[in-house]
VOGU-3710 file (C-alpha; in Angstrom, 3 decimals, decimal comma):
1> migviaddlt> 29,396/26,403/153,337  32,287/24,981/151,950  35,331/23,451/154,262  38,908/23,859/153,472  41,530/21,994/155,433  45,014/23,479/154,753  48,397/22,773/156,407  49,929/25,916/156,410  48,661/29,760/156,294  49,461/30,184/152,573
11> gaaeigavgl> 47,844/27,468/151,444  44,488/28,828/153,338  44,855/32,451/152,170  45,453/31,014/148,656  42,489/28,658/148,468  40,331/31,538/150,303  41,197/33,799/147,701  40,271/31,698/145,133  36,734/31,334/146,747  36,644/35,411/146,660
21> rhglraeivr> 37,356/35,116/142,971  33,818/33,277/142,974  32,155/35,733/144,852  32,252/33,694/148,065  33,008/35,372/151,667  36,234/33,423/152,893  37,525/33,391/156,249  40,631/31,629/157,897  40,654/29,868/161,118  43,646/29,234/162,988
31> tgrpsgradv> 42,104/28,884/166,464  38,382/28,372/167,512  35,394/27,993/165,651  34,296/29,440/162,181  32,129/32,907/162,710  29,135/31,487/160,969  29,632/34,447/158,199  31,908/32,726/155,739  30,950/30,797/152,354  34,342/29,442/152,486
41> vcmdtdsrsc> 36,117/27,922/155,847  39,767/27,493/155,609  41,507/26,010/158,842  44,553/26,101/159,198  46,138/23,031/161,142  49,777/24,412/160,961  50,766/20,833/160,303  53,045/21,023/157,525  56,245/20,517/159,855  54,401/18,101/162,531
51> paeeagkraa> 55,373/14,059/162,678  52,741/12,191/160,183  50,694/11,303/163,314  50,304/14,496/164,820  49,438/16,159/161,183  46,999/13,637/160,908  45,255/14,164/164,086  45,135/18,034/163,517  43,465/17,142/160,019  40,839/14,814/161,299
61> taarelraag> 40,160/17,015/164,062  39,551/19,964/161,296  37,119/17,764/159,133  35,137/16,808/162,479  34,499/20,863/163,077  33,874/21,950/159,747  31,389/19,223/159,413  29,748/20,045/162,777  29,886/23,838/161,691  27,734/22,577/158,625
71> aqwiykkvds> 30,328/21,967/155,731  28,627/20,867/152,624  31,675/19,320/151,284  35,580/19,610/152,307  38,702/19,984/150,610  41,845/19,321/151,443  44,540/21,896/150,194  47,978/20,129/149,992  51,074/21,590/149,213  51,357/21,971/145,270
81> vlrgqvtaem> 54,812/20,041/145,161  53,615/17,777/147,756  56,064/18,985/150,787  54,438/18,023/154,336  52,432/14,927/155,562  50,305/14,584/152,642  49,073/11,245/152,610  48,982/11,034/156,432  46,588/13,991/156,475  44,597/12,659/153,809
91> eavmrelklp> 43,933/9,298/155,395  43,107/10,602/158,217  40,279/12,747/156,801  39,057/9,767/154,691  38,519/7,453/158,157  36,957/11,180/159,862  34,337/11,389/156,875  34,202/7,714/155,862  35,191/8,327/152,241  36,456/5,290/150,496
101> ralllpanps> 38,485/7,009/147,987  40,286/10,517/147,214  41,281/12,305/144,050  44,618/14,376/144,602  45,430/16,760/142,048  48,203/18,944/143,391  49,579/20,419/139,873  48,917/24,147/139,197  49,435/24,078/135,368  48,947/28,062/134,948
111> lgrtirngqy> 51,499/28,515/137,343  53,990/26,272/135,708  53,658/23,032/138,054  52,761/20,034/135,960  52,826/16,560/136,485  53,209/14,180/133,039  54,574/10,858/132,812  54,680/10,361/136,288  57,432/13,230/136,621  56,960/16,782/138,561
121> fvhgklihkt> 58,119/19,646/136,118  58,327/23,467/137,589  58,617/25,808/134,390  59,499/22,621/132,129  62,108/21,674/134,326  62,574/18,497/136,610  61,591/19,661/140,335  64,696/17,961/141,468  66,730/20,724/139,114  64,783/23,701/140,570
131> efardpeypr> 65,595/25,259/143,911  62,925/22,889/145,120  65,856/20,579/145,678  67,115/22,617/148,145  64,566/23,163/150,405  65,716/22,991/153,900  62,748/20,796/155,161  61,315/18,992/152,194  64,165/18,753/149,497  62,914/17,546/146,332
141> rssqvlhllk> 65,457/14,917/145,204  63,606/13,031/142,892  61,089/14,066/140,097  59,227/10,689/140,605  55,828/11,832/141,804  55,353/8,449/143,913  58,835/9,057/145,300  57,394/12,720/146,730  54,449/11,202/148,558  55,108/9,093/152,109
151> vpeeyplrlv> 53,454/5,666/151,081  49,901/5,407/153,003  48,745/3,256/155,996  45,608/1,838/154,480  44,901/3,584/150,773  47,194/2,588/147,678  48,346/5,227/145,444  47,241/5,011/141,768  48,886/7,391/139,306  46,341/7,876/136,723
161> qderllfdrs> 47,371/9,441/133,387  44,980/9,445/130,472  41,871/7,468/131,625  40,617/9,516/133,963  39,426/6,959/136,238  38,596/6,812/140,302  39,041/3,701/142,130  37,455/2,637/145,486  39,668/2,090/148,529  42,545/4,115/146,405
171> ivigeaalsa> 43,864/7,587/146,696  44,049/8,671/142,760  47,059/11,090/141,843  45,927/12,685/138,907  48,245/13,810/135,852  47,795/17,371/134,568  50,036/18,920/132,327  47,604/21,705/131,302  44,660/23,503/132,659  42,617/21,867/130,547
181> dvrewasife> 43,538/18,411/132,531  42,551/20,110/135,594  39,148/20,858/134,062  38,780/17,221/132,711  39,898/15,862/136,181  36,635/18,229/138,277  34,048/17,400/135,365  34,485/13,629/136,588  34,518/14,298/140,123  32,113/12,584/142,325
191> regtlaagga> 31,745/14,325/145,523  29,846/11,241/147,169  32,167/9,006/149,003  35,209/10,768/147,386  37,775/13,498/149,080  38,829/16,264/146,828  42,503/17,159/147,625  45,151/19,300/145,425  45,977/22,950/144,886  44,572/25,790/144,224
201> effnalldre> 43,891/25,257/140,408  41,899/21,816/141,093  39,808/24,107/143,744  38,836/26,664/141,293  37,872/24,021/138,938  35,698/22,406/141,353  34,057/25,913/142,337  33,363/26,581/138,407  31,048/23,468/138,708  29,143/24,680/141,743
211> kpvngnavkn> 26,490/27,366/142,049  27,353/30,350/144,048  26,248/30,040/147,837  24,583/33,130/147,969  23,707/35,730/145,063  25,649/38,417/146,526  29,098/38,437/144,631  31,989/39,395/146,869  34,387/42,188/144,976  37,628/42,922/145,515
221> ppspppgrel> 37,527/46,255/147,509  39,205/49,394/146,326  42,410/49,801/147,364  43,538/50,891/150,787  44,911/54,526/151,466  48,921/54,725/151,804  50,218/53,967/155,011  53,331/52,299/156,680  54,511/49,067/154,580  56,125/46,061/156,525
231> fvcgvstvsc> 58,091/43,333/154,428  58,417/40,502/156,396  60,934/38,256/154,312  61,812/34,907/156,286  63,095/32,931/153,256  66,138/32,721/151,018  64,618/31,861/147,725  65,578/33,334/144,760  62,394/35,531/144,471  63,386/36,614/147,813
241> rkfvsaarrn> 66,872/37,938/146,927  65,602/39,154/143,950  63,207/41,426/145,560  65,689/42,592/148,435  67,956/43,431/145,676  65,861/45,568/143,750  64,522/47,333/147,000  67,988/48,168/147,738  68,657/49,428/144,292  65,635/51,583/145,082
251> kqpvftlpve> 67,241/53,409/148,396  64,370/51,323/150,449  65,931/50,529/154,027  66,540/46,966/154,437  67,413/45,374/157,744  68,874/41,815/157,618  70,149/39,547/160,214  73,662/39,594/161,644  75,455/36,583/159,658  76,847/35,337/163,032
261> lvwgaeftpa> 73,439/33,642/163,655  73,819/30,954/160,722  76,913/29,937/163,205  74,607/29,632/166,061  75,154/32,980/167,637  72,141/34,281/170,089  69,882/36,899/168,757  70,115/38,803/171,973  67,120/40,711/173,359  69,439/43,639/173,673
271> tvaavtrrvv> 70,142/42,998/169,699  66,319/42,751/168,715  65,944/45,932/170,425  68,609/48,098/168,800  67,426/46,865/165,499  63,727/47,533/166,213  65,163/51,149/167,042  66,724/51,318/163,721  63,594/50,228/161,625  61,388/52,527/163,842
281> aafeshsrvi> 63,816/55,321/163,088  63,619/54,500/159,366  59,692/54,760/159,159  60,264/58,325/159,974  61,560/59,300/156,396  60,258/56,269/154,850  56,872/54,437/154,134  58,344/50,785/153,403  60,722/48,839/155,213  62,076/45,373/154,675
291> lavglpnvrh> 63,142/43,111/157,348  65,015/39,814/155,629  66,992/36,923/156,240  69,600/38,415/154,026  71,991/35,706/154,279  73,369/32,479/152,123  70,647/29,942/151,317  70,529/27,740/154,832  69,818/23,617/154,082  69,902/22,896/157,496
301> vevakrlsqn> 66,606/22,706/158,508  66,666/23,916/161,948  69,098/26,677/161,335  66,303/27,730/158,598  63,467/28,117/161,204  65,684/29,661/163,895  66,516/32,228/161,044  62,907/32,822/159,812  61,876/33,141/163,620  64,678/35,616/164,228
311> vvdlaervik> 62,876/37,783/161,492  59,779/37,313/163,153  61,161/38,627/166,388  61,850/42,036/164,917  58,698/41,773/163,261  56,702/41,253/166,392  58,495/44,472/168,170  58,165/46,814/165,086  54,545/46,311/164,861  53,926/46,607/168,705
321> svpvarvfae> 56,331/49,676/168,433  54,719/51,743/165,731  51,509/52,090/163,848  51,893/49,846/160,414  48,814/49,990/158,140  49,889/46,827/155,835  52,195/43,749/156,881  53,580/41,883/154,010  55,087/38,131/154,757  56,841/36,322/152,903
331> ggataaelvr> 57,144/32,359/153,309  54,391/30,044/155,025  56,248/29,573/158,195  57,120/33,185/158,254  53,235/34,369/158,022  52,192/31,776/160,635  54,753/32,582/163,393  54,059/36,281/162,898  50,198/35,599/163,019  50,963/32,954/166,043
341> rmgwsrltve> 52,979/35,540/168,064  50,698/38,557/167,341  47,689/36,111/168,291  45,554/36,601/165,208  43,146/33,932/165,402  40,741/34,470/162,814  41,599/36,468/159,263  38,967/37,680/156,560  40,329/37,383/153,166  40,084/40,693/151,730
351> revapgvatl> 41,561/40,464/148,524  43,012/38,293/145,640  46,064/40,108/144,620  47,519/37,582/142,079  47,373/33,713/142,440  48,467/32,237/145,402  49,063/35,866/146,945  46,116/37,088/149,395  45,276/40,137/151,228  43,675/39,412/154,490
361> tvehdqplll> 41,946/41,419/157,290  42,975/41,159/160,770  40,906/41,457/163,797  43,151/43,556/165,915  42,873/46,525/168,066  44,127/48,731/165,301  43,180/48,313/161,787  45,820/46,332/159,827  46,110/44,365/156,379  47,880/41,290/155,919
371> tikpgtytwp> 49,144/40,231/152,650  50,990/36,802/152,391  52,733/34,594/149,771  54,613/31,489/149,499  58,397/31,953/149,782  58,640/30,406/145,751  55,996/32,892/144,545  57,016/36,400/143,554  55,758/39,470/144,740  53,527/41,249/142,131
381> aqwt> 54,790/43,928/139,901  53,255/46,715/141,983  55,363/46,310/144,940  58,858/45,536/143,543
//
């Protein structure tokens, strides 16, 4: 069994989908212990927004539980643009597993996220000149990779370009401008004594070196039959706004939050109930309904969190009011909050729809599929 520690739900799902791509059964555990039926177990510590000390404790606990469950090796999934408590969590895992060094490879060149000459680029643009500069919680105000990370307490950071070397008592950050660079880093990786950390592309490259855990390849199942589809968009990214605009042009029902919420107005139970009734009524004549923030981009972190939670307030009520076959959640915090509210503790990776977009089976009273993606990724063409 391969263990994975992710700081948010979308990251856990993304890695689980990579495992599925390699014919491995994958599950996501938010609370409780692994089922013992999966080849890849992704533990979601839900620590992206935690203080460094708490994030480190959660990561260390996850490492301890995965090792006790029989993990042959452990991968630390980090956000591809290094948001969250990356160094605190890596150091905590290294101490827990008694590993003297780590290789951090966050870049995903196949998705346009690259590191070269010490700088981070997104589709060829310096990251601080993209929408990541306006991230409410972790704005990327510099393109210098070493400025995007907090200084570790114990293990120094080393940014390595061409020499492909690892160093003891260090966290090596590997540059990668091309997918070939990621594969080269994977080829020199030494599992003994080294923590592997990074994005989905590095994990995929490491699995390319591994033999399958079992010979029964897991394939994507057939597409599920049509049913009610609820989209829950708790972010205000460019891709989300484009998706909502397209839905409106296609005459699909879109419900957005009252603008007064930006100014601190209360999303009262009566208002939530009224909007819920309208959404349920919309399902009588439409198979797809979209819930979205629908407001200008908010930079204040607490306001952005509250608006995302307001969208989840609606989604929770709707799912409990009318049978929904498929739920689509956009944004890691949105997906995590919805899963937490609904009490879904274990999810099985069912399908990789596209890189970073995964469909999960929910252990629930009624059959339900949950598809999630990061807020900065776009929905595949089949749903736009």
